[in-house]
N, C-alpha and C positions, 0 to 999 in steps of 0.2 A: 354797091354803095361802099364807100370807104368809111372807115371809122373816123370819128372826129379827132383832130389832133389837138393836143394841149399846147396852147401858145403861151409864150412868155410875155407878160405885160411890158409895154414899151418902156416904162420907167425902169423896170428891172434890167431890161436889155441895155438901156443907156448906162446904167450904173456899172454893169459888167464890162462894157466896152471901154468906158472912161477909166475904170480901175485897171484894166489890162494895159491901157496906154500909160497910166501912171507908173505901173511896174516897169514898163519898157523905158520910161524916162529915168527911173532910178538906175538903169543900165548905162546911162550916159557917163556916170562916174566910173572911170576905169578901175578894174580890179588889179590887185598886185599879188604876186606870188611870193610866198614865204615857205621855206623848207622845200622838200622834194616831192610833195604830194601831187603837184600838177593841178590843184584846185585853187583858184584865186580867192582872195578875200575881197568881197564885193558888198556894196550897199544894197544891191538889188534883192538880196534874200530877205530884207525887211518887208518887201512888198507883199508876199503871201501872208505874213503875219498881220499886216494892216488890213489886207483884203478880208480875211476871216473875221478879225476883230471889229471891223467897221460894217462890212456888208452882210455878215452872217455866213453860215455854212454853204448854203446853196449858191448864192450869188458870188461869194468870195472864191469858192472852188471853181465856179464857171469862169471867173475872170482869169484865174491862173491857167486853167486848161486852154482858154482862148490864146493867152500869151504864148504858151508852150507850143500850141498847134501852129501858130503863125511863125514861130521860130523854126519849128521842124520843117516847114515848107520853104525855108530859106531866108526869111526876113532877119536881118542882123539886129535882133532886139535884146540880146544878152550883153552883159558887160563886156567891153572890149570889141563890140561890133560882131560878136559871134552869132551864127545862125546856121540853119541846116540840121542834119542829123548827127554830125560829128560831135557836138557838145553832149548829146545824149549817150553816145557810145564811149566817150572819154571818161576821165577820172571824175568829172563833175556830174556825170549822168545821174547817179543816185540822188545827189542833192537836188538836182533839177526836178526829178520825178517826186522827190519828197516834198517839194513845194505844194503839190496838190493836196496831200494829206495834212500838211502844215496849215493851210487855209481851212480845210475841213474841220480839223480838231479845234483850232482857235475859234472858228465860227460856232461850232456846237456848244462849246463852253460858254461863249458870250450869249447865245440864244437861250440857254438854260437860266440865265440870271434875270431876275425881274427888272432890275436897274443896274446895268453893267457899270460898276465903279472901278476905280484904279486897282484894287486888290484882285477883282475878278479878271480884269484885263491883263494884269501881270501874270496870273495863272494861265490864262488862255494863250498869251504869246509865248510864255515859257514852254507850255505843253506843245505848242505848234513847232517851236524850234527843236525840242527833243525828238519829236516824230521825224523831223527832217534829218536829224543826226542818225536816228535809228534806221533809216533807209540809206542815207548817203555813206555812212562809214562802212557797212558791210559791202556795198557796191564798190567803194574804193578798194576795200580789202580784196574783193574778187578780181578787180582790175589789176591790182599790183601783185596779187598772189600772197599777200601777208596781211591778215586782218589785224594782228597786233600792231604792226607798224602803221597801218592806216589809222587805227584808233589813237596812237600816240601822235602821229602827224596832225590829226584833227584837233588836238588840244590847242593849236595855235589860233583856231577860230573862236575859242570860248570867250576871251575878254571882249573882243569886238562885238560878238553876237550877244553877249550879256547887255552891252550898251544898247544894241538895236532892239532887244526885247523891251527894255525900259522905255526907250524912245517911242516905240510902236504903241506901248500901253498908254503912255501919256497923250500921244496924238489921238488915239482912239477914244480916250476918256474925254478929251476936249470936243471931239466930234459928237460923241453920244450926249454930252451936256448941251451942245448947241442944237443938235438935231435928234431929239428923243425918238426911239423906235427905229433907228437906222438899220440895225442888224435884223430886225424882224419885219420890217415894212413900215409903211407910214404910221405915225402915232395916231391913235384913236383918242379923240377928246370927248369926254362926257360933258354934256351941257345940262 
């Protein structure tokens, strides 16, 4: 006899798939390259922040892993129509892998809040972005052979990413207000 498998509720699976598709749609907006880092400035890196802040740690992380897995097998889901293994081995690789922890950290912070308001969501999305930088910058440094130069080159991302953090927090706050319990599951109403 085989051990029973834990199955994912259909509603959770649907949220994961829809959010992976949403992150892919953010990739429609082309990235642009500034400086010599080889890492584009994209809107798509806001997706993992939103995934964690709206869906919570487990579902948000699963949506990012699904997107990255589909990308790795060759679907052109990243900004600029990139797909396959090349983006993971290039200068953006650390930032892409950082998306996983970005969604996880943002989701964990949101789940700890009884009612995730804008201050909590700003903290969650900021922490998620910082985790992405903590993985992406050393990876870029290893890729280029100069961690200091990678850190300096990454400063070009800070203004735009700060705006994305605020936008993600505001959108997540609106979603949580409209759909209480989004990050932790269906809202339980006492009668």
